[in-house]
N, C-alpha and C positions, 0 to 999 in steps of 0.2 A: 506602404503606410502601416506603421505597427498598431496594434490596439492599445487603447488606453481606457483606464477606469479611473473615475473622479470620485474621490472620497468626501462625504460630508462628516460633520462632527459625529453624528450619530452612528455612521459606518465603523468608526474605530471601536465601538463598543460591541458591534454586532460580527466580528470577525471570529471565527472558531474553527479548529481542527476538527477532522472526521477521520474514521476508518471504514472502508467498505469491502467487504468480502466479495461482494459481486463486482466490483470495480477489478479487484485483482484477478478475478475469473476472466473477465471480457480480455483484459490485457494479457493474461496467460496465452489465452486462445490467439490473440493477434502476434504475440511472440513466437509461437510455432511457425508462423509464415514470414518472420522478419529477421533476416539474418543479422542485420545491424544492430539487434536488442540481445542477441543470444550470447555474446562474450561473457559476462558474468555468470549467466545461467546455464552455462555448459553442462556441468554435473547434473543438475535438475533434468535438463533435456535428455541426458544419455539414460537416465533412471526412468522417465516416464514414457519414452517414445514408444514402446510396445503398447502400453494401455491406451496413448493418446490415438495410436492408428486404428484402435477399435471404436474409437468415437465418430459419429457423423458430424463434422463441424462445418460442413459447407454452408448451411444456412446463416450462421455467424460470420463467417468470412465473407458472404456475398455482401454484408453490411459494414466491411471494414475496408474501405478505399484507402489505397496507399496516400492519394493527396485527395482531399475532399470531406463532406461531412458524415460522420457517423451519428446514427439516431440518438437524441439527448434521451429519449423515453425509456431507452433500453437499460440504463445504469444511471438514473439520476442521483445526485448527491443524497446521502442517508439523512434522515430527519433528525437522528441523535449522533453523538460522538462516536459512539462503538455499536452501531446497529447489529444485529445476528443476521446471518443469511437468510433465516426463516422469515424474520421481518421484511427483509429486502425482497424476497422471492414474493411474499404476500402483496407487497406493495406494487411489484411488477404485474402480478396477474390482474390487479384491479385497475390498470392504466385504462383510458377511455379509448377504444379501438379506433375512434375516428381521429383522435389527435395523434395516435401511433401511425396511422395510415399516412397522414399528410409528412410527417418526419420521416418515416421509412421511404415514401416515394422520392424525396429529395436526396436521401442517401443512394438508393438504387440507381439513381441518374448520374451519380459521380463514379459508378463502375460500368465501363462498357459493355454493354449487351445485359445487364443486369435487370433493366426495367422491362425489357421484352422476353425476359427468360420465363420459362413455365413456372418456376417458384414465385418470381417477382410479380407475374401476373395473378397467380393464386392468391398471394397475401393481399394485394390491393382489392380483389375481388371480395375477400372474405377477412377483414383486419382482425375480428375476434379470434379465428381461427391461428391468424399470425402471432398474435400476442401469446396464445398458448403454445405455440410450437416453438417460438424463440426462448419463452421462459423456460420450456421443458428442456430446450438444448443447452441453456445456461445453466441450469441445475445440474444436468448430467456432467457438464464440463466442470463444474465445482465438485463434484464428488470425486472425480476422477483426477484431475489436475492440481487442484489447489487444497481440498479438505484434509488430505494425509499430511500435509505440512503446514497447516494454518496455525498451530500453536508457534511454530518458529517465525513464521511470517509476521503474525500478529506482533509478537513481542519485538521484532525490529521496528515495526510501524509505531507501535506505543513508545518505544525509546527515542524514535526521532522526534515523535511529539513532545516528549518530557524535554529532549535537548532544545527545540525550538521554542517552546513556552518559556523556558528560561531565558533564551536569546531576546524574545519578545519583551520580557520584563526589563532587561539590560538595556537594549538598544531601541525599542521602540519598533512599531510597523514599518516605518521608513526605513529603518536600519536593517530588519529581518528579511523583507521581500528580495532585496538584491543578493542576499546571501543564499536563499534557497535554490536560485538558478542564475546563471549567467546572463539569460535572456530578460531578466526583469531589472528595471530602472525605477527609481522614484525620486520625484521632485515636486515640492509644493503641493502635496496631497493627491498627486497623480501617479498611478501605477503605470508604466509602460512596458509592454510585452512584445519582443520582436518576433517570437515565433507564433504559429497558428494562424487564425483568422484575422481580419482587419474590422475591428469594432471600435465605436466610441460610446461611452456609456457612463452615465452618472448613476451611481450606486442607490443614492435617495434613501439611505436608511436600511438597506438590505443587507449590508456588509458584505464579507467575502469569505468563502469557504475554502480551506486551505487542506488539501488530501495528500499526504505522503503516500507513494506507492512504490511496491518492489518491480513489478513487470513493466512500469512506465519508462524506467531508465533506457536511454539517456535523456528522452524528451521531456519537454514541459509542455502539459495540455491544459488550454484554457477553454472554459465554457462562458462566453461573455454575451453570446447573443441573446435578447429577450426572447421568450419570457423565462428562460432557463435560469436557476439561481446562479449566480456569478460564482464560478469555482475555479481555483487553480491547482491542478494535479502536478506534483513535482517527484524526482526520485528520491527516495528515502536515503538517510545516511547509512552506511554499513554493509551496502550491498556486495561488496567486494569479498567480504567473509561470510556471506550467508550461508552459502553450501559447503563451507569447509567443515569437515567432521572432526570432533574431538581428538586431541592427540592420543596415540595408542598408550603412551605412558605419561605417568604425572611425575614431576621432577623428584627425585628421592628426598631432597633436603626439605621439601615442602610436606612430603608425606611423612617424614619422621617427626616433623613439627606438629602437623595437625590430624594425622590419621589420613588413610587414603581417600575415604569417601569426601570429607570436608576439604582436602587438598583439591581434588577432582572438581569440586563445585566451584571453589575460588578461583580455580584456573580457567574454567569455562565461561566466567562472567567478565568478558571482554567488553560486553555492552550490557546495558541495563536488560534484565530479562525476568519472567515470571516464573513461578515454580513449575507451572505446567510445560512452559517453553524449555526449561532447562531439563526437566525429566525426559522429554521428547529427545531433546538433542543428545543426552547423556546415555539414554536408553536405560534408566533408573526408575524405581517406583517413585511417584510423587510424595509418598508419605516419607521416604529416606530423603528426598531432596529437601523437603520441607524441614525436617528435623535438622539437617546440616545447615541450610539458610539461617535458621533461628539461633544456633550455636554461633555461626559467624558473626551474625548481626550482634548478639550479646556481647561477643568479645571485640567489638569495635571495628571489624574489617569489612562490615557491610552497612549501607543504610538502605531503608525501604520507604516507599511512598506509594500511594493507592493512585491508580488512574482507571476511572470507571469501576468496572467489576474486578480488574486486575490488581494485584500488588507487584511492584516491579522493584528489583533488588540490584543495587550496583556497589563496586567497591568504594571504600573510603580511600582517603590518601594512604593510610596505614596499610590498608588491605592491597593497594595497587604496588606500594614499595616492597611487600612481603612477597606477593606473586612474582614480580619482577626481579626481585633479588635472590628468589630461588631458582631462577633459570639464568642467572648471570653466569658468564664463562667464569671457570674455576670454582663454582660453588660447590659444596659438599665436603 
């Protein structure tokens, strides 16, 4: 039996998108042990494997059963649309240990031998210590696995939200949800999800949290069991090109027209991105990238819009035509 969420009128007004650095951290840790998730992320895996081997991820892996419950308290949906990792870690450290204990015991029971392991018994005997240890483990994983690439990841996630926000305005929630993953279906105010647990829940004005994720691919993850906030985590758009490095050379025709710096920035904007993300991707100074973006926008080749604390840039139709024409066969 699939899961079903029943929406009331107020729920349509309370659906929102969020980005979570800690969620990406947890799923990055999970990806290290999931070959079925590693296809698109092979370049990242090759690059971080040595430093990942220096982390003790065993405590986190103990709470990641292949089939079963992962603790909801460990990575709850962030309160704001773009919470910082510092805010999320602070919230994690403030979790009630007794609530965490019951949730963790359920997860340990889904991994053979985990409940009776030395670590499992120690955690259940001292849940306050467990909260500290697991928070510290997540923080260490964040710093090594995710933080170095966070500008690139965040830009992709924010671009996904910008795209799906436009789709929400165009087709409504009932049209959007089946688009974000094939396991979602919508009929008469009810969302049906084929994957994950089997729950029936009336939202009653809580709405639904929609969270794009890089490392969740290809899974759709739902948190529908009360009292957790109803959340749907889906693979972000554009993952296939996420770890692609910029071209070693910029087409000569585009360089002659715009200059090398501006041509490189225009060519790199295959998806909406921020100044920081582009600077990270192109290994250029943010001040230089910012100047090029401003010039390209003033020339009508880019548009910009604000999302949270970030400004995202994307090509206009003229910018797309120019970049495409510059690389067409026989150009120059």
